[in-house]
N, C-alpha and C positions, 0 to 999 in steps of 0.2 A: 517264695521271696524273690524279688527282682535283683539279680546280681549287679545291675547297672544303676540301681537307685542311688541318687545323690552324687553321681559321677559326672564329670564334664567330658563332652565329646566334641571334637572339631571335625565336621563333615565337609567333604569336597566332592565334586562330581565333574567329570569331563563331558558327560552326556546330558545332564539335567534330568536323568531318569534313574531307575533302580540299577544296581550293579548287574550287568549281564550274568545270567545263570542263578541269580539270587532273588528273593522276594522283596528285599529292601536295599538301601544303599549301605554297603559295608565298607566304604572307603572313608575311614575316620581314624583319628588319633584319640586316645582316651587316657584320662588321668587314672592313676591307681589308688588314689586316696580321695575320699568324699569331700564335697564342698562343705566348709564349715556352716553350721546352722546357727541362726540368731546372731550373726555378726557379718559385717561387710567383708567381702573377699574380692581381690583383684584377679580377674580371669582374662587370659589372652590366648589367642590362637594365631599361629603363623603358618603360612604356606609359601615356600620359596621355589616352587616349580619342581621340587624333588621330594620334600618331606612336609607332612602336617605335624605341627607340634602344639601342645597345649600346656599352659602354665596356670597355676593357682598360687597367688601370693608370691610371685617371682620364682617359684620352683618349677623346673621343667618336668614333664611327665616321665622322667627316667627312661625306661626302655619302651615306653608306650607311644613313641613317635611312630608315624606310619609313612612308609615310603610310598610315594604316589607321584609319578612323573608324567601323567597323562594330561595335565593342565586343567584349567577351569573352563566350564561350559560357557560359551558365548551365545547368548540368546538372540544376537543380531537384532533385527527389527522387532522381534516379538518380546524381547526382554527375557529375564530369567529370575527365578525366585532367589531371594536372599532372606534368611531368617536369623534371628538371634533369640535364643531362649526356647527354641523348638525346632523341629525339622518336619518336612513333609514326606510321608511314606504312603505310596499308593494313593495320592491325592487327599490324604488325611493328615492333619497336623498331629504330631505325636511328640513324646518326650518333652512335654511342656515344663518349663521352669516356673516354679511357684515362688514368687518373691518380688523384689524391687531391682530394677536395673538403672544405674545412673552413669552418665558420662560415657556412652557408647561411642567408639571411634573406629573408623574403617580407613585403612591406608592402602595405597596402590603399590606398596612394596612390602616385603616381609621384614619386619623389624627384627634385629638381632637381640639376644638376651640382654645385653647391656643397654640397648635403646629402650627396651621394655621397662627395665629397672628405673 
């Protein structure tokens, strides 16, 4: 059984590649409770240049925030991948979300909890 099944992960990378020394990107925050099934859920991820945090229905991921102060990869002239509902591992999309996504929003600042609410 997959221990990460139905969990939300917020990934970030400063290199646009796998985490050095690993086979995948392991720089992510993770929720400790699963996404509700058969009902709408509000999911948010923030990155403030120090921590990645993930929320489901306004609840922060408790101790599952991830300290990461290396910044976001800048693809410069070549661009960089941005995904919602999946991630790219070794040039293969994985961890695909199965369901509907509505009202996706991306901000250029890290919203605080009260702003998310």
